[in-house]
MARVEXTI-322177 format. One line per 4 residues: number of its first residue (from 1); their letters; for each residue x, y, z of C-alpha. Coordinates in Angstrom, 3 decimals. Each point is the difference from the previous one (the first is absolute). Layout:
BEGIN
NUM> A> X/Y/Z  ...
REM end
This chain:
BEGIN
1> MSIG> 105.134/135.754/165.400  3.303/0.387/-0.781  2.098/-0.558/-3.437  1.129/-3.317/1.327
5> DELE> -2.831/-1.521/1.313  -1.657/0.755/-3.765  2.746/-1.428/-1.607  -0.170/-3.176/2.454
9> KLRS> -3.914/-0.231/-1.012  0.759/0.297/-3.855  2.612/-2.944/0.665  -2.460/-2.053/1.631
13> LHAS> -2.568/0.544/-2.639  2.754/-0.530/-2.831  0.982/-3.360/2.173  -3.505/-1.506/0.200
17> GALN> -0.777/0.705/-3.912  -2.437/3.280/0.561  2.358/1.643/-2.165  1.972/-0.624/-2.930
21> DAEY> 3.488/1.288/-0.771  -1.201/2.804/-1.866  -2.637/1.226/2.478  2.809/-0.607/3.251
25> ASAK> 2.421/2.386/-2.053  -2.607/2.709/-0.984  -1.445/0.178/3.928  3.513/0.012/1.474
29> ARVI> 1.235/2.848/-2.567  -3.416/1.606/1.288  1.086/-0.431/3.698  3.516/1.150/-0.022
33> GQAP> -1.314/2.835/-1.788  1.986/-0.911/-3.898  -1.725/-0.053/-3.108  -1.001/-3.565/-0.622
37> PATD> 2.132/-1.763/-2.719  -0.967/0.883/-3.586  -2.080/-3.160/-1.831  -0.642/-0.681/-3.378
41> TGNF> -3.629/0.770/-0.217  -0.740/0.644/-3.850  -1.255/-3.339/-1.725  1.307/-1.137/-3.000
45> LHRL> -1.907/2.540/-2.289  1.072/3.088/1.652  3.622/-1.401/-0.237  -0.627/-1.007/-4.213
49> TRSS> 1.858/2.303/-2.739  0.771/-0.090/-3.550  3.556/-0.658/-0.885  1.930/2.449/-1.389
53> SDRV> 2.836/-2.185/-1.011  -1.740/-3.496/-1.053  -2.693/1.339/-2.201  -1.213/-0.513/-3.815
57> LGGV> -3.082/2.605/-0.033  -0.892/1.385/3.530  2.064/-2.009/2.554  -3.206/-2.020/1.724
61> CGGL> 1.442/-3.294/-0.947  3.409/0.528/1.395  -1.596/2.093/3.242  -1.888/-3.271/0.550
65> GAHT> 3.032/-2.372/-0.553  1.818/2.505/2.639  -2.903/-0.504/2.267  -0.759/-3.583/-0.148
69> GLPS> 1.261/-3.630/-0.311  -1.038/0.024/-3.491  3.087/1.484/-2.847  -1.122/2.613/-2.062
73> WAWR> -0.014/-2.250/-3.245  -2.750/-2.031/1.679  -2.242/3.452/0.455  0.523/0.589/-3.840
77> VMFV> -0.759/-3.797/-1.130  -3.183/0.783/2.504  -1.205/3.113/-1.557  0.378/-1.326/-3.715
81> ITLL> -1.946/-2.994/0.955  -3.007/2.124/1.752  0.336/2.049/-3.294  -1.608/-2.637/-1.561
85> YFGV> -2.663/0.201/2.135  -1.967/2.810/-1.707  2.740/2.181/0.764  -0.334/0.050/3.706
89> GVLF> 3.752/-0.163/0.444  0.706/3.235/-1.529  -2.799/1.937/2.094  1.532/-1.702/3.118
93> YLLM> 3.306/0.951/-1.370  -0.828/3.466/-0.641  -1.965/0.916/3.500  3.137/-1.216/2.104
97> WIFI> 2.163/2.201/-2.368  -2.330/3.002/0.690  -0.276/-0.796/3.812  3.158/-1.608/1.029
101> PPEA> 2.673/2.934/0.831  3.668/-0.220/-1.535  2.870/-1.415/1.995  1.976/2.696/1.372
105> PPP> 3.241/0.650/-1.627  3.463/-0.781/1.698  1.702/2.201/1.561
REM end
């Protein structure tokens, strides 16, 4: 089968809905011999970092604020409220401080 035939088959599969846009682009790149387009495969936890600019203690709340829809002050309030529940907030904060990597410094 020639490259043109394979591309036509991919187009028909994409038009029929058997392939979504990302699958179509990846398959087309493989047929042509190019590297497939880069996709963001990392989930939220892999992208999460501690803030180096918006920090009070360890930058955990600043980092959560930068990567979620909530501002950092709201995260701080939630940790203080959970602190009242037998210190659970402190435990979560310390674990995140240990396991979340710091933000890379700007170039």
